[in-house]
KOLBA-996728 format. One line per field, with one value per residue: residue in one letter; x negated, y, z of N, C-alpha, C in turn; chain. Coordinates in pm, whole numbers. Layout:
BEGIN
aa <- c(A:...)
nx <- c(X:...)
ny <- c(Y:...)
nz <- c(Z:...)
cax <- c(X:...)
cay <- c(Y:...)
caz <- c(Z:...)
cx <- c(X:...)
cy <- c(Y:...)
cz <- c(Z:...)
ch <- c(A:...)
//
This chain:
BEGIN
aa <- c(X:X:X:X:X:X:X:X:X:X:X:X:X:X:X:X:X:X:X:X:X:X:X:X:X:X:X:X:X:X:X:X:X:X:X:X:X:X:X:X:X:X:X:X:X:X:X:X:X:X:X:X:X:X:X:X:X:X:X:X:X:X:X:X:X:X:X:X:X:X:X:X:X:X:X:X:X:X:X:X:X:X:X:X:X:X:X:X:X:X:X:X:X:X:X:X:X:X:X:X:X:X:X:X:X:X:X:X:X:X:X:X:X:X:X:X:X:X:X:X:X:X:X:X:X:X:X)
nx <- c(-6948:-6949:-6770:-6921:-7190:-7208:-7212:-7439:-7655:-7622:-7731:-8014:-8323:-8557:-8901:-9190:-9334:-9146:-8986:-9194:-9221:-8911:-8909:-9109:-8981:-8758:-8874:-8964:-8762:-8643:-8778:-9075:-9392:-9715:-9695:-9806:-9865:-10021:-10206:-10256:-10274:-10516:-10668:-10539:-10440:-10179:-9973:-9851:-9830:-9880:-9694:-9747:-9676:-9637:-9489:-9288:-9260:-9135:-8864:-8827:-8981:-8827:-8596:-8660:-8737:-8483:-8349:-8475:-8466:-8155:-8109:-8269:-8137:-7879:-7934:-7986:-8248:-8482:-8582:-8872:-8950:-8980:-9200:-9262:-9076:-8927:-9118:-9203:-9445:-9630:-9490:-9431:-9296:-9187:-9149:-9219:-9386:-9438:-9548:-9438:-9579:-9495:-9617:-9713:-9897:-10149:-10173:-10163:-10422:-10627:-10606:-10660:-10573:-10616:-10876:-10970:-10889:-10999:-11078:-10850:-10594:-10434:-10109:-9885:-9586:-9403:-9152)
ny <- c(-866:-1151:-1483:-1686:-1612:-1541:-1783:-1923:-1755:-1821:-2087:-2231:-2239:-2458:-2454:-2607:-2724:-2766:-2969:-3141:-3211:-3268:-3535:-3697:-3708:-3839:-4095:-4178:-4228:-4415:-4623:-4609:-4642:-4527:-4278:-3992:-3666:-3476:-3184:-3070:-2849:-2683:-2835:-3029:-2957:-3024:-3053:-2956:-3122:-3407:-3709:-3958:-4309:-4624:-4925:-5218:-5424:-5526:-5468:-5324:-5072:-5008:-4926:-4714:-4541:-4540:-4385:-4160:-4021:-4011:-3852:-3604:-3542:-3492:-3256:-3114:-3103:-3105:-3400:-3496:-3739:-4085:-4371:-4728:-4837:-5050:-5268:-5223:-5209:-4995:-4718:-4399:-4091:-3802:-3486:-3250:-3020:-3147:-3501:-3798:-4118:-4437:-4720:-5061:-5239:-5361:-5239:-4982:-4973:-5062:-4844:-4619:-4351:-4121:-4124:-4085:-3840:-3692:-3409:-3275:-3103:-3250:-3229:-3178:-3307:-3414:-3367)
nz <- c(15342:15144:15283:15197:15157:15430:15552:15402:15546:15804:15806:15884:15750:15777:15885:15741:15952:16135:16011:16000:16287:16324:16150:16311:16538:16496:16398:16625:16759:16661:16709:16605:16591:16753:16658:16470:16414:16174:16084:15773:15605:15547:15425:15234:14941:14835:15056:15392:15605:15745:15854:16039:16081:16268:16187:16287:16096:15800:15758:15967:15867:15639:15781:15944:15721:15606:15794:15843:15597:15577:15790:15695:15468:15555:15658:15428:15337:15079:14903:14738:14661:14700:14784:14777:14920:14867:14908:15161:15347:15309:15313:15141:15188:15030:15112:14983:15159:15329:15420:15481:15607:15663:15800:15805:16074:16016:15742:15803:15981:15768:15589:15717:15779:15947:16004:15758:15716:15893:15991:16011:16235:16501:16575:16836:16916:17089:17322)
cax <- c(-6980:-6853:-6781:-7042:-7313:-7234:-7243:-7579:-7701:-7610:-7811:-8149:-8426:-8658:-9018:-9274:-9374:-9020:-8941:-9280:-9158:-8801:-8966:-9173:-8903:-8671:-8925:-8996:-8632:-8612:-8909:-9168:-9521:-9839:-9649:-9898:-9850:-10191:-10196:-10348:-10273:-10642:-10753:-10482:-10352:-10012:-9893:-9896:-9844:-9863:-9668:-9767:-9576:-9647:-9378:-9347:-9194:-9093:-8734:-8815:-9029:-8722:-8495:-8729:-8730:-8355:-8286:-8520:-8387:-8034:-8147:-8295:-8037:-7776:-7968:-8019:-8380:-8495:-8680:-8914:-8940:-9028:-9281:-9289:-8990:-8875:-9186:-9198:-9575:-9645:-9371:-9434:-9178:-9270:-9062:-9296:-9484:-9432:-9527:-9423:-9644:-9463:-9739:-9714:-9986:-10256:-10204:-10223:-10535:-10689:-10623:-10698:-10555:-10638:-11018:-10986:-10835:-11035:-11069:-10719:-10563:-10324:-9999:-9804:-9435:-9332:-9121)
cay <- c(-962:-1279:-1585:-1791:-1554:-1555:-1919:-1931:-1674:-1877:-2169:-2160:-2313:-2528:-2472:-2702:-2764:-2797:-3065:-3267:-3254:-3364:-3679:-3755:-3751:-3944:-4215:-4224:-4261:-4541:-4728:-4638:-4680:-4464:-4161:-3877:-3577:-3392:-3056:-3089:-2736:-2633:-2978:-3087:-2844:-3072:-3044:-2899:-3184:-3555:-3750:-4103:-4373:-4777:-4998:-5384:-5552:-5461:-5421:-5180:-4983:-4945:-4860:-4599:-4461:-4493:-4300:-4001:-3972:-3986:-3707:-3482:-3523:-3394:-3114:-3039:-3085:-3141:-3478:-3516:-3888:-4220:-4500:-4847:-4856:-5198:-5369:-5188:-5222:-4846:-4619:-4267:-4039:-3684:-3360:-3113:-2979:-3276:-3623:-3913:-4243:-4558:-4840:-5190:-5235:-5396:-5146:-4870:-4983:-5037:-4746:-4532:-4199:-4036:-4094:-4015:-3673:-3646:-3282:-3253:-3119:-3334:-3156:-3221:-3342:-3472:-3250)
caz <- c(15288:15155:15344:15137:15197:15582:15604:15390:15641:15947:15760:15902:15663:15852:15844:15714:16053:16209:15935:16050:16424:16306:16136:16393:16660:16426:16391:16744:16835:16589:16785:16542:16722:16724:16572:16467:16296:16121:16005:15639:15541:15518:15380:15114:14854:14815:15157:15517:15723:15713:15959:16006:16177:16241:16204:16338:16030:15660:15769:16050:15786:15553:15863:15958:15599:15572:15906:15836:15451:15593:15847:15642:15382:15608:15666:15279:15296:14943:14904:14607:14618:14798:14737:14845:15017:14852:14985:15302:15365:15307:15227:15153:15166:15007:15157:14936:15265:15451:15351:15569:15580:15747:15736:15889:16152:15919:15619:15840:15976:15648:15501:15839:15757:16074:15993:15619:15741:16042:16021:16039:16355:16541:16615:16963:16891:17194:17399)
cx <- c(-6929:-6885:-6921:-7152:-7325:-7264:-7380:-7664:-7741:-7724:-7922:-8253:-8524:-8815:-9089:-9303:-9252:-8957:-9043:-9248:-9025:-8853:-9039:-9089:-8790:-8741:-8947:-8885:-8608:-8720:-9046:-9285:-9645:-9775:-9748:-9876:-9980:-10124:-10295:-10354:-10379:-10704:-10726:-10408:-10221:-9907:-9954:-9895:-9798:-9809:-9672:-9741:-9611:-9498:-9383:-9330:-9154:-8943:-8734:-8877:-8891:-8614:-8551:-8708:-8602:-8305:-8342:-8466:-8271:-8022:-8162:-8202:-7912:-7812:-8020:-8172:-8445:-8609:-8734:-8913:-8990:-9101:-9264:-9209:-8909:-8973:-9210:-9324:-9617:-9569:-9432:-9334:-9206:-9133:-9125:-9386:-9502:-9447:-9526:-9485:-9601:-9554:-9664:-9883:-10124:-10311:-10229:-10366:-10651:-10719:-10660:-10691:-10621:-10809:-11038:-10956:-10899:-11064:-10954:-10667:-10442:-10214:-9904:-9684:-9368:-9283:-9146)
cy <- c(-1088:-1367:-1677:-1740:-1561:-1688:-1982:-1852:-1744:-2021:-2156:-2272:-2340:-2496:-2568:-2823:-2825:-2955:-3186:-3324:-3343:-3529:-3730:-3807:-3857:-4074:-4272:-4304:-4420:-4634:-4744:-4610:-4577:-4367:-4048:-3794:-3475:-3283:-3027:-2966:-2687:-2720:-3006:-2978:-2890:-3063:-2970:-3003:-3334:-3620:-3913:-4200:-4538:-4832:-5170:-5479:-5453:-5415:-5327:-5060:-4934:-4885:-4748:-4488:-4424:-4348:-4141:-3956:-3938:-3807:-3602:-3456:-3431:-3281:-3028:-2988:-3159:-3273:-3484:-3646:-3986:-4335:-4573:-4887:-5005:-5290:-5351:-5205:-5077:-4757:-4487:-4196:-3854:-3553:-3255:-3069:-3060:-3404:-3726:-4041:-4322:-4665:-4945:-5187:-5245:-5299:-5007:-4883:-4986:-4948:-4612:-4379:-4116:-4013:-4056:-3853:-3628:-3498:-3207:-3218:-3186:-3241:-3236:-3224:-3386:-3374:-3261)
cz <- c(15276:15248:15314:15196:15347:15593:15563:15480:15774:15903:15781:15842:15763:15805:15818:15862:16148:16137:15971:16177:16408:16269:16208:16522:16621:16430:16537:16835:16789:16616:16673:16634:16678:16613:16588:16362:16308:16053:15885:15589:15480:15433:15245:15052:14810:14955:15282:15636:15670:15852:15952:16122:16140:16262:16225:16242:15910:15673:15839:15958:15713:15669:15891:15866:15590:15672:15875:15702:15486:15696:15803:15540:15439:15655:15541:15297:15184:14959:14745:14564:14701:14706:14805:14942:14976:14902:15118:15347:15406:15224:15257:15107:15128:15011:15079:15055:15345:15381:15465:15548:15686:15704:15847:15926:16068:15827:15698:15927:15864:15590:15620:15811:15828:16045:15861:15665:15890:16082:16032:16216:16406:16606:16752:16925:16978:17261:17532)
ch <- c(A:A:A:A:A:A:A:A:A:A:A:A:A:A:A:A:A:A:A:A:A:A:A:A:A:A:A:A:A:A:A:A:A:A:A:A:A:A:A:A:A:A:A:A:A:A:A:A:A:A:A:A:A:A:A:A:A:A:A:A:A:A:A:A:A:A:A:A:A:A:A:A:A:A:A:A:A:A:A:A:A:A:A:A:A:A:A:A:A:A:A:A:A:A:A:A:A:A:A:A:A:A:A:A:A:A:A:A:A:A:A:A:A:A:A:A:A:A:A:A:A:A:A:A:A:A:A)
//
């Protein structure tokens, strides 16, 4: 077996659940508040998990986004896109099966994704 092939075998691809939990833990470490992970697999055809985070300012939103983006990039997790990063009120990060929502508190309350996706199961993410 070639060295490159062995290296690829060593790299373990993370499941969508593991990516969601990783995003939640990064956000929590970066002082994100009300971090919630919802399993939307059976409710939403475009993703398996939503990670919802409240930030305390636009700059904080942008910092949370940058940290999640950097850590996932380092793990070679493919990002499909980011919306709202410049304004920082509601940042949506699309990682295919995992969508991260970073909200300012008043924006999170207004859109109330937990109520909108009320049938989704909350996932325990703290160790």
